[in-house]
N, C-alpha and C positions, 0 to 999 in steps of 0.2 A: 420910150422906156426910161424909167428913172435912173437905173443903174447901168444902162447900155448893155444889157445882156441880149444874146442872140436867141435865147429860148423864152417861150412864154411861161407864165406862172403855172398854167395848166400842164405844160409839157414837163416841167420840173416835178410837179406833184405826181404825175404818172410814173416818172423815172424813180422817184423815192418810194413808190408803192412796193417795189420789189424788195429792197432792203428792210422796209417796214414789215412786210409779211414774214421775212426771215428773222425778225426780232433784233435787227441791227440798228434800227432807227425808231425812236419814239416820237409821236406827233401829238402836239397839243394845240388847241385853238384858244385864241384870245381875241374876242370880237370877230372881226372879219379876217384876221390874220391866222396863218398856221405856222407854227414853229416846229422845226425838226431837230432832234438831239440824237447824237451818236450814242449807241449802247454797246460798248466794247466787250461786255462780259461773254457773249457767245463766241467771240474771237479768241478770248483768253483760253477757253477750253481747248480749242484747236491748237493754239500755240503751245500749250502744255504737252500735248500729245506729239507734236511734230518738231518743236524746237527744243533741243536739249542743251544745257549749259556745257561749255567747253571744259572738260576735266583734265586735259593734258597739262603736264607740268612744263613750265618754261624756266630755264636756268640762266 
């Protein structure tokens, strides 16, 4: 294995299928390679609902 990873490329692709189905990862092919990019926008909607800015005053 070129990068000395303990998982095969097929195993990585199978694991990335879950966040890809949820819209958190975009996959593109270039030749025989697949590239995966994080898509954080679905997480931003959750963060807006759950994480509120601290509005307490500090003196």
